[in-house]
C-alpha positions in Angstrom: 0.0 0.0 0.0 1.2 3.5 -0.8 0.3 6.6 1.1 1.2 10.2 0.3 2.2 13.0 2.7 3.3 16.6 2.4 2.7 18.4 -0.8 0.6 15.9 -2.8 0.8 18.0 -5.9 4.5 17.4 -6.2 4.5 14.0 -4.3 7.1 15.4 -1.9 7.0 12.3 0.3 5.4 8.9 0.3 5.5 5.6 2.2 5.4 2.1 0.8 4.4 -0.6 3.3 4.9 -4.3 3.2 4.8 -7.3 5.6 8.5 -6.8 6.6 9.3 -3.5 5.0 8.4 0.2 5.1 10.2 2.4 2.6 9.9 6.2 3.2 10.8 8.5 0.3 11.3 12.3 0.7 11.9 14.1 -2.6 11.1 17.8 -2.5 11.1 19.7 -5.7 13.2 22.8 -6.3 10.0 24.8 -5.8 9.4 23.2 -2.4 12.9 23.9 -1.3 12.9 27.6 -2.4 9.5 28.2 -0.8 11.0 27.1 2.6 13.8 29.6 2.6 16.5 31.1 0.4 18.9 28.4 1.6 16.5 25.6 0.9 15.0 23.3 3.5 16.8 23.6 6.9 15.0 21.2 9.2 15.0 17.7 10.7 13.4 14.9 8.8 11.5 13.0 11.5 9.8 9.6 11.1 7.4 8.5 13.8 6.3 4.9 13.7 5.0 2.1 15.8 4.8 -1.7 15.6 2.0 -4.1 16.6 2.4 -5.6 20.1 -0.5 -7.8 21.1 1.0 -9.1 24.4 1.5 -6.7 27.4 4.9 -8.3 27.9 5.9 -6.9 24.5 7.8 -8.5 21.6 10.5 -11.2 22.2 12.8 -12.6 19.5 15.2 -15.5 20.1 17.7 -16.3 17.3 21.1 -18.1 17.3 21.6 -18.1 21.1 20.7 -14.4 21.6 17.4 -12.8 22.6 16.0 -9.3 22.5 12.9 -8.1 24.4 11.0 -4.9 23.4 8.8 -3.8 26.3 6.2 -1.1 25.4 2.8 -2.1 26.8 -0.3 -0.5 25.3 -3.6 0.6 26.9 -2.2 1.5 30.3 -3.7 4.4 32.3 -1.2 7.1 33.4 0.1 7.1 37.0 -0.3 10.3 38.8 3.0 12.1 39.5 4.4 14.5 42.0 7.0 16.6 40.3 9.3 19.2 41.8 10.9 21.6 39.4 14.3 22.8 40.8 15.4 25.9 38.8 18.8 27.6 39.0 18.4 31.4 39.2 22.0 32.3 39.8 23.6 35.3 38.0 24.8 33.2 35.0 21.1 32.5 34.2 20.4 36.2 33.7 19.0 37.3 30.4 18.0 35.0 27.5 18.4 31.7 29.5 16.1 32.9 32.2 13.5 34.1 29.7 13.6 30.8 27.8 13.3 28.9 31.1 10.2 30.8 32.2 8.6 30.4 28.8 9.2 26.6 28.8 8.0 26.3 32.4 4.7 28.0 31.6 4.1 25.5 28.7 5.2 22.6 30.9 2.9 23.5 33.8 0.0 24.0 31.4 0.5 20.4 30.2 0.3 18.9 33.7 -2.6 16.5 34.2 -5.4 17.7 36.5 -4.5 15.1 39.2 -0.8 15.7 39.1 1.0 17.5 41.9 3.9 19.9 41.6 6.0 22.5 43.3 8.8 24.9 42.2 12.1 25.6 43.9 14.4 28.3 42.7 17.9 28.6 44.0 21.2 30.5 43.8 23.2 30.8 47.0 19.8 30.6 48.8 16.8 28.4 48.2 13.2 29.6 47.7 10.3 27.1 47.8 7.2 28.2 46.0 4.7 26.3 48.2 6.3 25.8 51.5 3.5 23.5 52.7 4.3 20.9 50.1 3.2 20.1 46.5 -0.2 21.2 45.2 -2.5 19.6 42.7 -2.8 21.1 39.2 -6.6 21.3 39.3 -6.5 23.3 42.6 -4.9 26.2 40.9 -6.6 29.0 39.0 -5.8 29.3 35.3 -2.9 31.5 34.5 0.8 31.7 34.7 2.3 30.5 38.0 6.0 30.9 37.1 7.5 33.8 39.0 11.1 33.0 39.5 13.2 35.3 41.6 15.7 37.7 40.1 19.2 36.2 39.4 21.5 36.1 42.4 25.1 35.1 42.9 26.3 31.6 43.8 24.9 28.1 43.1 24.0 25.9 46.1 23.1 22.6 44.3 23.2 20.6 47.6 20.7 22.8 49.5 18.4 23.0 46.5 18.1 19.2 46.0 17.8 18.6 49.8 14.9 21.1 49.7 13.3 19.1 46.9 13.6 15.9 48.8 12.0 17.6 51.8 9.0 18.7 49.7 8.5 15.2 48.3 8.9 13.5 51.7 6.3 15.8 53.2 3.9 15.0 50.4 4.5 11.3 50.7 3.7 11.4 54.4 0.3 12.9 53.8 -2.7 10.6 54.1 -6.1 10.3 52.4 -6.2 11.7 48.9 -3.1 13.9 49.4 -0.5 14.5 46.7 1.8 11.8 48.0 -0.5 8.8 47.7 0.1 6.5 44.7 2.0 9.1 42.9 5.4 8.7 41.3 7.9 11.3 42.7 10.0 13.1 40.2 12.6 15.9 40.3 13.3 18.0 37.2 16.6 19.8 38.1 18.0 22.5 35.8 21.3 24.4 36.3 23.8 26.1 34.1 26.8 26.0 36.5 28.7 24.1 39.1 28.4 24.1 42.9 29.9 27.4 44.1 28.0 28.0 47.4 27.2 25.8 50.4 28.5 22.3 50.0 30.7 22.2 46.9 32.5 18.9 47.2 30.9 16.5 44.6 31.2 13.3 46.7 29.5 15.0 49.7 26.7 16.3 47.5 26.2 12.9 46.0 26.0 11.2 49.4 23.7 13.8 50.8 21.3 13.6 47.9 21.3 9.8 47.8 20.4 9.6 51.5 17.7 12.3 51.2 15.9 10.8 48.1 16.2 7.2 49.2 15.0 4.6 46.7 11.7 6.3 45.6 12.5 9.5 43.8 13.7 9.8 40.2 16.0 12.7 39.6 16.2 14.1 36.0 19.0 16.7 35.5 19.2 19.2 32.7 22.6 20.8 32.1 22.0 24.2 30.5 24.9 25.4 28.4 28.7 24.8 28.2 29.5 25.6 31.9 27.3 23.2 33.7 29.0 20.4 35.6 27.5 17.6 33.5 29.6 14.8 35.1 28.2 15.7 38.5 24.6 16.0 37.2 24.9 12.7 35.3 26.1 10.9 38.4 23.4 12.5 40.5 20.8 11.2 38.1 22.2 7.7 37.6 22.4 7.2 41.4 18.8 8.3 41.8 16.7 6.4 39.2 16.9 9.1 36.6 19.0 10.4 33.6 20.8 13.6 32.7 20.5 15.6 29.5 22.2 18.6 28.0 20.4 21.8 26.9 22.3 23.7 24.3 22.3 27.5 24.3 20.4 28.5 21.2 17.2 30.1 20.0 15.3 26.9 20.6 16.4 26.2 24.1 12.8 26.5 25.4 11.7 23.9 22.9 14.5 21.6 24.1 13.4 22.0 27.7 9.8 21.2 26.7 10.8 18.2 24.7 12.8 16.7 27.5 10.0 17.2 29.9 7.6 15.5 27.5 9.7 12.3 27.6 8.9 11.9 31.4 5.5 13.6 31.4 3.4 10.4 31.4 4.6 7.7 33.8 2.7 4.5 33.2 4.5 2.0 35.5 7.0 2.1 38.4 9.5 -0.5 39.6 9.3 -2.6 36.5 10.9 -5.9 37.2 11.4 -8.4 34.4 12.6 -12.0 35.3 13.9 -14.2 32.5 13.6 -17.9 33.2 15.2 -20.5 31.0 18.9 -20.1 31.4 20.8 -16.9 30.6 24.6 -16.7 30.0 26.8 -14.4 32.0 24.0 -12.0 33.1 21.6 -11.5 36.0 18.3 -13.4 35.3 16.3 -10.3 36.1 16.4 -6.6 35.4 14.8 -3.6 37.1 13.7 -0.3 35.5 12.7 2.5 38.0 9.9 3.9 35.7 8.3 3.3 32.4 7.0 6.5 30.6 4.5 6.6 27.8 6.0 7.0 24.3 9.2 5.2 25.3 10.4 1.6 24.9 12.5 -0.6 27.2 14.9 -2.9 25.5 16.6 -5.9 27.1 19.0 -8.2 25.2 21.0 -11.2 26.4 22.4 -14.6 25.6 20.6 -17.9 26.3 22.3 -21.1 27.2 23.1 -23.5 24.3 20.3 -25.9 23.5 17.6 -23.8 25.3 14.5 -23.6 23.1 12.2 -21.6 25.4 12.5 -18.4 27.5 10.0 -17.6 30.2 9.4 -13.9 31.1 7.7 -12.7 34.2 6.6 -9.1 34.7 5.9 -7.3 38.0 5.3 -3.6 38.1 3.4 -0.9 40.1 0.5 0.7 38.2 -2.0 3.5 38.9 -3.1 3.8 42.6 -0.4 1.4 43.6 -2.0 -1.5 41.8 0.4 -4.4 41.1 0.6 -5.5 37.5 1.6 -9.1 36.9 2.1 -11.0 33.6 3.9 -14.0 32.2 4.9 -15.0 28.7 6.9 -17.8 27.1 8.7 -17.5 23.8 10.2 -20.3 21.8 13.5 -19.9 19.9 13.3 -19.6 16.1 15.2 -22.6 14.7 15.9 -20.9 11.4 18.6 -18.4 12.5 19.2 -17.3 9.0 15.7 -16.0 8.5 16.0 -12.7 6.6 13.9 -9.6 6.7 13.9 -6.3 4.9 12.7 -4.7 1.7 12.3 -6.4 -1.7 15.0 -5.7 -4.1 17.6 -4.8 -1.4 20.2 -7.0 0.2 18.6 -9.3 2.8 19.3 -8.5 6.5 20.1 -11.4 8.8 17.9 -11.5 11.9 20.4 -13.4 14.0 23.3 -11.1 13.1 21.1 -8.0 13.9 20.1 -9.4 17.3 23.8 -10.2 18.2 24.7 -6.6 17.3 21.8 -5.2 19.3 22.9 -7.3 22.3 26.4 -5.9 21.9 25.1 -2.3 21.7 22.9 -2.6 24.8 25.7 -4.3 26.7 28.2 -1.6 25.8 25.8 1.1 27.1 25.4 -0.7 30.4 29.1 -1.2 30.8 29.8 2.5 30.1 27.3 3.5 32.8 28.9 1.1 35.2 32.4 2.4 34.3 31.2 6.0 34.9 29.8 5.1 38.3 32.8 2.9 39.4 34.8 4.4 42.1 38.1 2.4 41.9 40.6 2.5 39.1 40.9 -1.3 38.7 37.2 -1.7 38.1 37.1 1.2 35.6 40.0 -0.4 33.6 38.3 -3.8 33.5 35.0 -2.3 32.3 36.9 -0.2 29.8 38.6 -3.3 28.4 35.2 -5.1 28.0 33.7 -2.1 26.2 36.7 -1.9 24.0 36.6 -5.6 23.0 32.9 -5.5 22.2 33.1 -2.2 20.3 35.9 -3.4 18.1 34.3 -6.8 17.5 31.0 -5.3 16.5 32.3 -2.0 15.0 30.6 0.5 17.3 31.9 4.0 18.0 32.1 4.7 21.7 33.9 7.2 24.0 36.8 4.6 23.9 37.0 4.2 20.1 36.8 6.5 17.1 35.5 6.3 13.6 38.2 7.3 11.1 38.1 7.9 7.4 41.4 6.3 6.1 42.8 7.9 2.9 44.0 5.0 0.8 46.6 5.3 -2.0 46.7 2.6 -4.5 50.1 1.0 -5.1 51.1 -1.0 -8.1 50.0 -4.1 -6.2 46.7 -2.4 -5.3 47.6 -3.0 -1.6 46.9 -1.0 1.4 48.0 -0.8 5.0 45.3 -1.7 7.5 44.4 0.7 10.3 45.9 -0.2 13.7 44.9 0.1 17.3 46.9 2.1 19.9 47.5 0.3 23.2 44.9 0.8 25.9 42.9 3.5 24.0 41.3 1.6 21.2 41.8 4.3 18.7 42.1 3.6 14.9 45.2 5.4 13.5 45.8 7.1 10.2 49.1 8.2 8.6 48.3 11.9 8.0 46.2 14.3 10.0 44.2 16.5 7.6 41.8 18.4 10.0 43.9 18.8 13.1 43.6 22.3 14.5 40.7 24.5 15.7 40.1 27.5 18.0 36.6 28.8 18.8 34.8 30.2 21.8 36.5 31.6 24.9 39.0 30.8 23.2 39.0 27.0 23.3 41.8 25.3 21.3 41.2 21.8 19.9 44.2 19.8 18.7 43.9 16.4 17.1 46.8 14.2 18.1 49.0 12.9 15.2 48.4 9.3 14.2 45.3 9.2 16.3 41.7 10.4 16.5 42.1 11.5 20.1 41.7 15.3 20.8 43.3 17.5 23.4 41.6 20.7 24.4 42.8 23.7 26.3 41.6 27.2 27.1 43.8 30.2 26.8 43.5 33.1 29.3 44.3 36.0 27.0 44.0 39.8 27.3 41.5 41.9 25.4 43.2 43.6 22.5 46.1 41.2 22.2 47.1 40.0 18.7 48.1 36.4 19.0 50.3 34.3 16.7 48.2 31.3 15.6 50.3 30.0 12.7 53.7 31.2 11.5 55.6 29.3 8.8 58.5 31.2 7.4 59.3 28.4 4.9 56.0 28.7 3.1 55.4 32.4 4.0 52.1 31.8 5.8 51.2 33.8 8.8 47.8 33.6 10.7 47.0 35.9 13.7 43.9 36.6 15.8 42.9 39.6 17.8 41.1 39.1 21.1 37.9 40.8 22.2 37.0 41.1 25.9 33.8 39.8 27.5 32.4 40.3 31.0 33.5 37.7 33.6 31.1 35.0 34.8 29.4 35.7 38.1 31.7 34.4 40.9 34.7 34.3 38.6 35.8 37.9 38.4 39.5 37.0 38.4 39.0 34.9 35.2 39.2 36.9 32.0 36.9 35.9 29.1 38.0 36.6 25.5 37.0 35.7 22.0 38.5 36.3 18.6 37.1 39.3 16.8 39.6 39.5 13.9 41.5 36.8 12.0 44.2 37.8 9.6 45.8 35.4 7.1 48.9 36.5 5.2 50.5 34.5 2.4 53.9 35.8 1.1 54.6 32.9 -1.3 54.1 32.4 -4.2 51.7 35.4 -4.2 51.4 38.2 -1.7 47.8 38.1 -0.2 46.4 39.4 3.0 42.9 38.3 4.0 41.5 40.2 7.0 38.2 38.8 8.5 36.3 40.7 11.1 32.8 40.1 12.6 31.4 42.7 10.1 33.4 42.5 6.9 36.1 40.7 4.9 38.9 42.2 2.9 41.3 40.6 0.4 44.4 42.5 -0.5 46.7 41.5 -3.3 47.4 43.6 -6.4 44.4 45.7 -5.2 41.9 45.6 -2.3 38.6 43.8 -2.5 36.0 44.3 0.3 33.3 41.8 0.9 30.2 41.6 3.2 29.3 38.6 5.3 25.7 39.2 4.2 26.3 38.6 0.5 27.4 35.2 -0.8 30.7 35.6 -2.7 33.2 33.4 -4.6 36.7 34.9 -5.3 39.2 33.0 -7.5 42.7 34.2 -8.0 46.0 32.4 -8.7 46.7 30.2 -5.7 43.7 31.6 -3.8 40.0 30.7 -3.6 37.6 32.3 -1.1 34.0 31.4 -0.6 31.5 33.2 1.6 28.2 31.4 2.3 25.2 31.6 4.6 26.4 34.9 6.2 28.4 32.8 8.7 30.9 30.6 6.8 34.1 31.5 5.0 36.3 28.9 3.3 39.8 29.9 2.2 42.1 27.8 0.0 45.7 28.8 -0.6 47.0 26.3 -3.2 46.1 22.6 -3.2 47.4 21.8 0.3 46.1 24.6 2.6 42.5 25.1 3.5 41.0 27.1 6.4 37.5 27.7 7.6 36.4 30.8 9.5 33.0 30.8 11.2 31.1 33.9 12.3 29.0 33.2 15.5 26.1 35.5 16.3 23.3 35.4 18.8 19.7 36.4 18.2 19.1 37.3 21.8 22.5 37.5 23.4 22.9 37.5 27.2 25.2 40.0 28.9 28.0 37.3 28.8 27.8 36.5 25.1 29.7 38.3 22.3 29.6 37.8 18.6 33.0 36.2 17.6 34.9 34.2 15.1 36.2 30.6 15.0 39.2 29.5 13.0 39.7 25.9 11.7 42.5 24.3 9.8 40.6 22.0 7.4 43.8 20.9 5.5 47.2 21.8 6.9 49.3 19.4 5.0 51.0 22.3 3.2 52.5 23.6 6.4 56.2 22.8 6.8 57.8 21.1 9.8 59.2 24.5 10.9 55.7 25.9 11.6 55.2 27.7 14.9 52.4 29.5 16.7 49.7 28.6 19.2 48.2 26.2 16.6 50.9 25.7 14.0 53.3 24.0 16.4 50.9 21.1 16.6 50.6 20.3 12.9 53.7 18.1 12.7 54.6 17.7 16.3 55.6 14.4 17.9 53.1 14.3 20.8 51.6 11.2 22.3 48.9 10.3 24.8 50.1 7.7 27.4 48.9 6.3 30.6 51.5 6.8 33.2 51.8 5.9 36.9 49.9 9.1 37.9 47.3 8.8 35.1 47.0 9.9 31.5 49.4 12.5 30.2 50.8 14.0 27.0 54.4 13.3 26.0 56.3 15.6 23.8 59.8 15.5 22.5 62.3 17.0 25.1 59.4 18.4 27.2 58.0 17.4 30.6 54.8 15.2 30.6 51.6 17.2 30.7 48.8 15.7 32.8 45.3 15.5 31.2 41.8 14.3 32.2 39.1 12.9 29.9 36.2 15.2 29.7 33.6 16.8 27.3 33.9 20.0 25.3 31.1 21.8 23.5 32.1 22.2 19.8 30.8 25.0 17.7 32.0 23.7 14.4 28.8 24.8 12.5 27.0 28.1 13.0 23.8 26.6 11.5 23.6 23.5 13.7 23.4 23.1 17.4 26.8 22.8 19.2 27.8 19.3 20.0 29.5 17.7 22.9 32.5 15.6 22.1 35.1 13.7 24.2 38.4 15.5 24.7 41.5 15.2 26.8 41.5 18.4 28.8 44.6 20.3 29.8 44.0 22.4 33.0 44.7 26.1 32.8 47.7 25.7 35.2 49.4 23.3 32.7 48.7 25.2 29.4 52.1 27.0 29.3 53.8 23.7 30.0 52.0 22.2 27.0 52.9 25.2 24.8 56.5 25.2 25.9 56.5 29.0 26.2 54.7 31.6 28.2 51.7 33.4 26.9 53.7 36.6 26.1 55.8 34.7 23.5 52.7 34.4 21.3 51.6 38.1 21.6 52.5 40.0 18.4 51.5 43.6 19.4 53.1 44.1 22.7 56.3 46.3 23.1 58.1 43.7 25.1 57.4 41.0 22.5 58.6 43.2 19.6 61.8 44.0 21.5 62.4 40.3 22.3 62.0 39.3 18.6 64.2 42.1 17.4 67.0 41.0 19.8 66.7 37.4 18.8 67.0 38.2 15.1 69.9 40.5 15.8 71.8 37.6 17.3 71.0 35.3 14.4 68.4 33.3 16.3 65.2 32.5 14.2 
């Protein structure tokens, strides 16, 4: 059967359905694309689908010694919930973030069911409870907005805020009769954009206090708003308290992100879901427990069955509405034909047994990574990491311990190639040449890809507003790249920490042609035989001998100098900037293979450097020729490598601010081009014949 959706005149999209196949085609015409915007269709293509599940236990498949269980029961009535919203109102939330949070909260509160209970806690260095007497039912309130968060204050007391939320929920739980605590699922939705700076600030103490206060009933869902939130702490808080943590990216749609994440937990259907598997499993517990099951989601369990076992029994026990106990049992026989195929006609057949083995590996890797994150001793973490690494390499999954690499192959006369290798302990595929190695963006955050690896190191430079910094200097090829810093207000509580961004990037090429390209936040100039001035707001393509410059989308400039040098400059702007945000530029080396081994500068020195990541007695560190080891820690960094898409979080080996000069090998002043001391130093060096 074929169904049409979208613009039926042009047949923009349609669906073909079969017994084992659904093919979705989206094919907008040029007219459709131009009617969306001048840049075409800029949107997500989302497909929502469901499958038939006749048994409340769900769908169970057993093939080739592995099973997968999809649990998504239908026809259940929602369980009433008692949700406490804990909102950060510290100074860093001032402006756009606070406005977006209020807008999202008004929508969220409007979507609460009539029998749900809720309360709101706002906090900074102090805590304010909206209804001190405990949670109130939605239908007991008059229509209208109820969100009136206090004005931003200094400090972030995460510990006190969560303990206050626990107190509210405990008070509601102790009420009798038809009070808010009876038969309701207790939830906390916790939003912050920072780290603990007031009250109790030690993460281990906060974790212990919250765990004791919440007990084993409350599910804590944490939302990390922006780049500066302490996501590792929030993630651990949630994992230890029956919940999950998510990131909210700072953008124009942040309110929609908040609403979307709340929607995922807005309809609890079951609590304390226990699934027992009877029939002989291999290497795993015969039961699994999920704290809650929410409408619109699906629980997936995968495992191995003992050889020769032809039947698997599944027993379900869960708490439903009004505390009712839901019980069910199901038996599933193994499918003897493990090579049974499924898929769409005319396409390569997919093997069910192979798919289920990979799904088992995927689910297992996710569980092991969570266990590794929560492990407190180094030995356990290493053992779990080894198991993750083995599974991910065997089944070809990308994880935080492995990387997906595009290997550039050169055909020899024998049409042979060298296979990618694995570095000891890190599980990283290696390549011979690093093409996209260097980047700087943000405050300013430098990202360096390690040679012969896909690991990245990240460091932040504490610069001075107005300084002109040497990013790349290659006297052999005549290439010079510099960036001028722009100052920004310090974050609340961090007045001693200067914040800077790049406002001007200048690229000068002396050989074989003399070009100077100056890029600011408002304009672009190309100086050669004459001077050409360009606007960011007008698409442009400039082609000259050994130079090609392309301006697109008012935010992206690509610069090519010959066949082996390519740079990308991004212009970042904010529709509704906060007092802390500044328009700025990001600089990326897309192809630096044309740089010589003599290249210097904050970025250039890393193009051909011999730097390795090793695990030493005191932990991971960077080793560089004739330089002391530089300690690093594995963390996350928000990458802004596209102005049109949301920033993305990526794993990175972080160099602490106190070790940045040790990594660079020289003090900050050595890279400043416009200071009197620096010019005098360079002049003396050249006078002595030192280059």
